[in-house]
C-alpha positions as CSV (number, residue, x, y, z in Angstrom):
1,M,-33.1,40.1,-70.5
2,S,-33.9,37.6,-68.0
3,A,-34.1,34.0,-68.9
4,P,-37.5,32.7,-69.2
5,N,-38.8,30.6,-66.2
6,Q,-38.3,26.9,-66.7
7,P,-41.5,24.9,-66.3
8,S,-41.5,23.0,-63.0
9,E,-41.6,19.1,-63.0
10,T,-44.4,17.6,-61.0
11,I,-44.8,13.9,-60.2
12,Q,-48.3,12.7,-60.1
13,S,-49.1,9.3,-58.4
14,K,-51.9,7.2,-59.7
15,A,-53.7,4.8,-57.4
16,P,-53.4,1.1,-58.7
17,S,-56.4,-0.5,-60.0
18,R,-58.2,-3.1,-57.8
19,A,-57.4,-5.9,-60.3
20,G,-53.7,-5.1,-60.2
21,W,-53.6,-5.3,-56.4
22,Y,-55.2,-8.8,-56.4
23,A,-52.7,-10.0,-59.0
24,A,-49.7,-8.9,-56.9
25,V,-51.1,-10.6,-53.8
26,A,-51.6,-13.8,-55.7
27,V,-48.0,-13.8,-56.9
28,V,-46.7,-13.4,-53.4
29,V,-48.8,-16.2,-52.1
30,V,-47.6,-18.6,-54.8
31,V,-44.0,-17.8,-54.0
32,I,-44.5,-18.5,-50.3
33,I,-46.2,-21.8,-51.1
34,V,-43.4,-22.9,-53.4
35,F,-40.7,-21.9,-51.0
36,A,-42.4,-23.8,-48.1
37,G,-42.7,-26.9,-50.3
38,L,-39.0,-26.8,-51.2
39,Y,-38.0,-26.3,-47.6
40,A,-40.2,-29.2,-46.4
41,A,-38.7,-31.4,-49.1
42,G,-35.2,-30.6,-47.9
43,Y,-34.0,-28.8,-51.1
44,I,-33.3,-25.5,-49.4
45,G,-32.7,-24.2,-45.9
46,K,-31.3,-27.5,-44.5
47,K,-28.7,-30.2,-45.2
48,T,-29.8,-33.3,-47.0
49,S,-28.5,-36.9,-46.7
50,T,-28.7,-39.7,-49.2
51,T,-28.0,-42.3,-46.5
52,P,-31.2,-44.0,-45.2
53,P,-31.6,-44.2,-41.4
54,P,-30.5,-47.5,-39.9
55,T,-33.1,-50.2,-39.5
56,V,-33.8,-50.6,-35.8
57,P,-35.2,-54.1,-35.1
58,A,-38.0,-54.4,-32.6
59,C,-37.2,-56.3,-29.4
60,T,-38.6,-59.8,-29.4
61,S,-39.1,-62.6,-26.9
62,F,-36.1,-64.6,-28.3
63,T,-34.7,-66.9,-25.7
64,I,-30.9,-66.5,-25.4
65,T,-29.6,-70.0,-24.9
66,G,-26.2,-70.8,-23.5
67,A,-24.3,-73.8,-22.2
68,G,-20.9,-74.8,-20.9
69,S,-18.8,-74.0,-17.8
70,T,-19.9,-75.2,-14.4
71,F,-17.3,-72.9,-12.9
72,V,-19.6,-69.9,-13.7
73,E,-22.9,-71.6,-13.0
74,Q,-23.8,-69.5,-10.0
75,L,-23.2,-66.2,-11.9
76,M,-25.0,-67.4,-15.0
77,D,-28.0,-68.4,-12.9
78,E,-28.0,-64.9,-11.4
79,W,-27.7,-63.2,-14.8
80,A,-30.6,-65.3,-16.1
81,E,-32.7,-64.0,-13.2
82,K,-31.7,-60.4,-13.3
83,Y,-31.7,-59.8,-17.0
84,T,-35.3,-59.0,-18.0
85,T,-35.1,-57.8,-21.6
86,N,-35.1,-61.4,-22.9
87,P,-35.4,-64.8,-21.3
88,V,-32.0,-66.5,-20.7
89,D,-31.5,-70.2,-20.5
90,Y,-28.1,-71.6,-19.4
91,D,-27.2,-75.2,-19.1
92,P,-24.1,-76.0,-17.0
93,V,-22.8,-79.0,-18.9
94,G,-19.1,-78.3,-18.6
95,S,-16.7,-76.2,-20.8
96,G,-16.0,-79.1,-23.2
97,A,-19.7,-79.7,-23.9
98,G,-20.2,-75.9,-24.2
99,I,-17.6,-75.6,-26.9
100,S,-19.1,-78.6,-28.7
101,S,-22.5,-77.1,-28.6
102,I,-21.5,-73.6,-29.9
103,T,-19.4,-75.3,-32.6
104,A,-22.5,-77.3,-33.6
105,K,-24.5,-74.0,-33.5
106,T,-27.2,-75.4,-31.3
107,I,-27.0,-72.5,-28.8
108,A,-26.6,-68.7,-29.0
109,Y,-23.4,-68.7,-27.0
110,G,-21.1,-71.1,-25.2
111,A,-19.2,-70.6,-22.0
112,S,-15.7,-72.0,-21.2
113,D,-13.0,-71.4,-18.7
114,A,-10.5,-72.5,-21.4
115,P,-9.9,-70.6,-24.6
116,L,-10.2,-72.4,-27.9
117,N,-7.2,-74.4,-28.9
118,A,-6.0,-74.5,-32.6
119,T,-8.1,-77.5,-33.5
120,Q,-11.3,-76.2,-31.9
121,A,-10.8,-72.8,-33.5
122,A,-10.4,-74.4,-36.9
123,S,-13.6,-76.4,-36.4
124,A,-15.6,-73.2,-35.6
125,P,-14.4,-70.4,-38.0
126,G,-15.8,-67.0,-37.0
127,L,-16.2,-67.9,-33.4
128,L,-15.4,-64.9,-31.1
129,T,-13.9,-65.2,-27.6
130,M,-14.7,-62.8,-24.8
131,P,-13.9,-62.9,-21.1
132,E,-17.1,-62.7,-19.0
133,T,-15.7,-63.0,-15.5
134,A,-12.7,-64.4,-13.5
135,G,-12.2,-66.4,-10.4
136,A,-10.0,-68.8,-8.4
137,V,-9.8,-72.6,-8.5
138,A,-9.7,-73.8,-4.9
139,V,-8.0,-77.1,-3.9
140,L,-10.4,-79.1,-1.8
141,F,-9.6,-81.6,0.9
142,N,-11.5,-83.9,3.3
143,L,-9.6,-84.6,6.5
144,P,-11.2,-85.5,9.9
145,S,-11.4,-82.9,12.6
146,N,-8.6,-84.6,14.7
147,V,-6.2,-83.8,11.9
148,T,-7.5,-80.3,11.0
149,S,-7.4,-79.3,14.7
150,T,-3.6,-79.7,14.6
151,F,-3.3,-77.0,11.9
152,H,-1.9,-73.8,13.3
153,Y,-4.6,-71.2,14.3
154,G,-5.9,-69.5,11.2
155,D,-4.0,-71.8,8.9
156,T,-5.1,-74.6,6.7
157,L,-3.5,-77.4,4.7
158,N,-0.4,-76.2,2.7
159,L,0.2,-77.6,-0.7
160,T,2.5,-76.9,-3.7
161,G,1.9,-77.5,-7.4
162,S,4.6,-80.1,-7.5
163,V,3.0,-82.0,-4.6
164,L,-0.4,-81.8,-6.1
165,A,1.1,-83.1,-9.4
166,G,2.6,-86.0,-7.5
167,I,-0.8,-86.8,-5.9
168,Y,-2.5,-86.8,-9.3
169,L,0.3,-88.8,-10.9
170,G,0.0,-91.4,-8.2
171,T,3.6,-90.9,-6.9
172,I,2.4,-89.4,-3.6
173,T,-0.3,-91.6,-2.3
174,W,-0.3,-91.3,1.5
175,W,-1.3,-88.4,3.7
176,N,1.7,-88.9,6.0
177,S,4.2,-88.8,3.1
178,T,7.3,-86.7,3.7
179,A,6.3,-84.4,0.8
180,I,3.1,-83.4,2.6
181,E,4.4,-83.4,6.1
182,S,7.4,-81.2,5.3
183,L,4.9,-78.5,4.1
184,N,2.8,-78.7,7.3
185,P,5.1,-79.0,10.3
186,G,3.5,-80.1,13.5
187,V,0.4,-81.6,11.8
188,A,-0.5,-85.2,12.7
189,F,-1.3,-86.7,9.3
190,P,-2.8,-90.3,9.3
191,N,-1.2,-93.2,7.6
192,V,-4.1,-93.3,5.1
193,Q,-4.1,-93.3,1.3
194,I,-5.2,-90.2,-0.6
195,T,-8.2,-90.4,-2.9
196,A,-7.6,-88.0,-5.9
197,V,-10.8,-86.8,-7.4
198,H,-10.7,-85.3,-10.9
199,R,-13.3,-84.1,-13.4
200,S,-14.5,-86.8,-15.7
201,D,-16.1,-84.4,-18.2
202,G,-14.5,-81.7,-20.3
203,S,-13.8,-78.9,-17.9
204,G,-12.3,-75.4,-17.9
205,T,-11.6,-75.8,-14.2
206,S,-9.5,-78.9,-15.1
207,Y,-7.8,-76.8,-17.8
208,A,-6.7,-74.1,-15.2
209,F,-5.8,-76.7,-12.6
210,T,-3.6,-78.8,-14.9
211,Q,-2.0,-75.7,-16.4
212,F,-0.9,-74.8,-12.8
213,L,0.4,-78.4,-12.4
214,S,2.3,-78.1,-15.7
215,K,4.0,-74.9,-14.7
216,D,5.1,-76.3,-11.3
217,N,6.0,-79.9,-12.2
218,A,8.2,-80.9,-15.2
219,T,7.0,-84.5,-15.1
220,W,3.4,-83.5,-15.3
221,A,4.1,-81.0,-18.1
222,S,5.9,-83.6,-20.2
223,T,3.5,-86.5,-19.6
224,I,0.1,-85.1,-19.1
225,G,0.1,-81.4,-19.9
226,Y,-3.0,-79.3,-19.6
227,S,-6.4,-79.4,-21.4
228,T,-10.1,-79.5,-20.6
229,L,-10.0,-83.3,-20.6
230,P,-6.5,-84.6,-19.8
231,A,-5.6,-88.2,-19.7
232,W,-5.7,-88.6,-15.9
233,P,-3.3,-91.3,-14.7
234,K,-5.0,-94.5,-13.4
235,F,-3.7,-95.7,-10.0
236,A,-3.1,-99.4,-9.4
237,D,-4.8,-99.1,-6.0
238,G,-7.9,-97.5,-7.6
239,L,-7.8,-94.3,-5.5
240,S,-8.3,-92.0,-8.6
241,V,-11.9,-91.1,-8.9
242,G,-13.8,-89.1,-11.7
243,A,-16.7,-86.8,-11.0
244,K,-18.9,-84.8,-13.4
245,G,-19.4,-81.1,-13.0
246,S,-18.6,-78.8,-10.1
247,S,-21.4,-80.4,-8.0
248,G,-20.1,-83.8,-8.7
249,M,-16.5,-82.8,-7.8
250,G,-17.7,-81.0,-4.6
251,G,-20.0,-83.9,-3.6
252,A,-17.3,-86.5,-4.2
253,V,-14.8,-84.7,-2.0
254,K,-17.3,-83.9,0.7
255,E,-18.5,-87.5,0.9
256,T,-15.1,-89.2,0.6
257,P,-12.9,-89.1,3.7
258,Y,-9.2,-88.4,2.9
259,S,-9.9,-87.1,-0.6
260,I,-8.6,-84.2,-2.5
261,G,-10.1,-82.3,-5.5
262,Y,-10.6,-78.8,-7.1
263,V,-13.5,-76.6,-7.8
264,D,-14.3,-72.8,-8.2
265,L,-13.9,-70.9,-4.9
266,G,-17.5,-69.8,-4.7
267,Y,-18.8,-73.4,-4.8
268,A,-16.3,-74.5,-2.2
269,F,-17.2,-71.6,0.1
270,D,-21.0,-71.9,-0.3
271,N,-20.9,-75.7,0.4
272,Q,-18.5,-75.4,3.3
273,I,-15.8,-77.6,1.8
274,S,-12.3,-77.1,3.2
275,Y,-9.7,-75.7,0.8
276,A,-6.0,-75.5,1.0
277,A,-3.4,-72.7,0.9
278,V,-1.3,-73.1,-2.3
279,E,2.3,-71.9,-2.8
280,N,2.8,-69.1,-5.2
281,P,6.0,-68.1,-7.1
282,S,7.0,-65.9,-4.2
283,N,7.0,-69.0,-1.9
284,G,4.0,-67.8,0.0
285,F,1.2,-70.2,0.9
286,I,-2.0,-68.3,-0.1
287,I,-5.6,-69.2,0.8
288,P,-7.8,-68.2,-2.1
289,T,-10.0,-65.1,-1.6
290,A,-11.7,-62.7,-3.9
291,N,-9.1,-60.0,-3.0
292,N,-5.9,-62.0,-3.7
293,T,-7.5,-63.4,-6.9
294,A,-8.3,-59.9,-8.1
295,T,-4.7,-58.7,-7.4
296,A,-3.3,-61.8,-9.2
297,I,-5.4,-60.9,-12.3
298,A,-4.4,-57.2,-12.1
299,D,-0.7,-58.1,-11.7
300,I,-0.8,-60.4,-14.8
301,L,-2.8,-57.9,-16.9
302,A,-0.2,-55.2,-16.2
303,T,2.2,-57.1,-18.6
304,T,-0.2,-59.0,-20.8
305,H,-1.5,-58.0,-24.3
306,L,-5.2,-58.6,-24.6
307,P,-6.2,-59.9,-28.0
308,L,-9.5,-59.1,-29.7
309,G,-12.1,-61.7,-29.8
310,N,-11.3,-62.8,-33.3
311,E,-7.7,-63.6,-32.2
312,S,-6.4,-66.5,-30.1
313,W,-6.6,-66.3,-26.4
314,A,-4.6,-69.5,-25.9
315,S,-1.5,-67.7,-24.7
316,V,-3.4,-65.6,-22.0
317,S,-3.0,-67.2,-18.6
318,M,-3.8,-66.1,-15.1
319,I,-1.7,-68.8,-13.5
320,N,1.2,-67.9,-11.1
321,A,0.9,-64.2,-10.8
322,P,4.1,-62.5,-9.6
323,G,2.7,-60.6,-6.5
324,A,3.8,-61.8,-3.1
325,K,0.1,-62.1,-1.9
326,D,-1.4,-63.3,-5.2
327,Y,-3.3,-66.6,-5.3
328,P,-1.6,-68.7,-8.0
329,I,-4.6,-70.6,-9.6
330,A,-6.8,-67.9,-11.2
331,T,-8.6,-68.0,-14.5
332,F,-10.8,-66.1,-16.9
333,S,-14.1,-67.6,-18.0
334,Y,-15.1,-66.9,-21.6
335,M,-18.2,-66.4,-23.7
336,L,-18.1,-67.8,-27.2
337,Y,-20.3,-66.5,-30.0
338,Y,-20.2,-66.0,-33.8
339,E,-19.0,-62.8,-35.4
340,A,-21.5,-63.3,-38.3
341,A,-24.5,-63.9,-36.1
342,N,-26.6,-65.1,-39.1
343,T,-24.3,-68.1,-39.5
344,N,-25.6,-69.5,-36.2
345,S,-28.7,-71.6,-36.9
346,V,-30.4,-70.5,-33.7
347,I,-30.2,-66.8,-34.6
348,M,-33.2,-66.6,-36.9
349,S,-33.5,-62.8,-37.4
350,A,-31.8,-59.5,-37.0
351,A,-33.9,-59.0,-33.9
352,D,-32.5,-62.2,-32.4
353,A,-29.0,-61.0,-33.1
354,S,-29.8,-57.7,-31.5
355,A,-31.1,-59.4,-28.4
356,L,-27.9,-61.4,-28.1
357,V,-25.8,-58.2,-28.5
358,N,-27.8,-56.4,-25.8
359,F,-27.3,-59.3,-23.4
360,L,-23.6,-59.6,-24.1
361,N,-23.1,-55.8,-23.4
362,W,-25.2,-56.1,-20.2
363,T,-23.1,-59.0,-18.9
364,I,-19.8,-57.1,-19.1
365,N,-21.2,-53.9,-17.7
366,Q,-24.3,-54.1,-15.3
367,G,-23.8,-57.9,-15.0
368,Q,-20.5,-57.5,-13.3
369,L,-22.3,-56.0,-10.2
370,Y,-23.4,-59.5,-9.3
371,S,-19.9,-61.1,-9.4
372,G,-18.7,-60.4,-5.9
373,Q,-21.5,-62.2,-4.0
374,F,-20.3,-65.5,-5.6
375,L,-16.6,-64.7,-5.2
376,Y,-16.0,-64.1,-8.9
377,I,-13.9,-61.1,-9.9
378,P,-15.5,-58.2,-11.8
379,L,-13.8,-57.6,-15.1
380,P,-11.1,-54.9,-15.0
381,T,-11.7,-51.8,-17.2
382,A,-9.2,-52.8,-19.8
383,V,-10.9,-56.2,-20.2
384,V,-14.4,-54.6,-20.5
385,A,-13.0,-52.3,-23.3
386,A,-11.6,-55.3,-25.2
387,D,-14.9,-57.1,-24.8
388,E,-16.9,-54.1,-26.1
389,A,-14.6,-53.9,-29.1
390,T,-15.2,-57.7,-29.7
391,I,-19.0,-57.3,-29.5
392,A,-18.8,-54.4,-32.0
393,L,-17.3,-56.9,-34.5
394,M,-20.6,-58.8,-34.8
395,T,-22.7,-58.5,-37.9
396,Y,-26.0,-59.8,-39.3
397,N,-25.9,-60.4,-43.1
398,G,-22.9,-58.2,-43.2
399,A,-24.4,-55.2,-41.4
400,A,-23.6,-54.0,-38.0
401,I,-26.1,-55.0,-35.4
402,A,-28.2,-52.2,-33.9
403,A,-29.7,-52.3,-30.5
404,C,-33.4,-53.2,-30.5
405,S,-36.1,-51.0,-29.3
């Protein structure tokens, strides 16, 4: 007997009701809306951060005030003209006065060709030091044409640090002294006394010049030493003259026959004042130029540790570089400003601090393009890097200072 046929299974589909279809669509729409809201709020689909974005201060018309070194006056004036983000006002009152003003917090930054000594640093806690440029100190002289015409062709007056120290100590007082004539064979020097002109105000140029004298003359080192305002010897015959600022020094030498002095190379060149060749440690008599000043700085930096701005720069010296063609009286010029910008009474807001930071960064980068025309030396790469690290130390109310926009 055959098995009975099994009943076949059939599947019947039923069309959904119109109400059910509307309900399903509504659920999908709600899910999409909720998902989109969660995504926009940052809860799904992207990373979230609990750190608020940094506050970016708006740029203001804050005037960046500075004062100090006359050595860098020409470059500072050029920077004030070329920097257009904020007005810049620089007063060339001398390095000593610049240090005093920034210590008193009456300016945004000071400028000095001498780093802070221990006493100055203790009087201004939190003050940072940053090289802004470098240059040469030229030794000026005023001799009549009948003397200069006897110099060998292409040559100028030859001097050593020891002879210069003797002139400023008052132990070498006559142009035809054996000490001078032996350095300049064949030159007909007159039997006339030398007028030694020195800076009467606190001066970084004096600091570099007297540091050179100290390294070349033991008597000078032990009796006078070097500083921005040394105790210049007074001569019995009155031929020691003080002058204020680079312009005062240059003017005094230019207007006083048979005088000698010192000033930055750019000022001497621009004002057509004669300057001497100075003996370097390799016994070469070197006329200052931008090139042999740049090589002097490079040669010294090759073996010199560069401190950060919150460390002392007092041991850093560009005097007596070792190269055979190096000019021996070179110097950095420094900017001085406070690490905690809000502690300076002239920095009234975060935007003011930001303006100062912007300017400082500009001076050590784009600003260096204007150095050569005034015979200053653009900062080497290693110095710029040290400067940038120093600027990065600055804070306002404990926070890093952002660039303004």
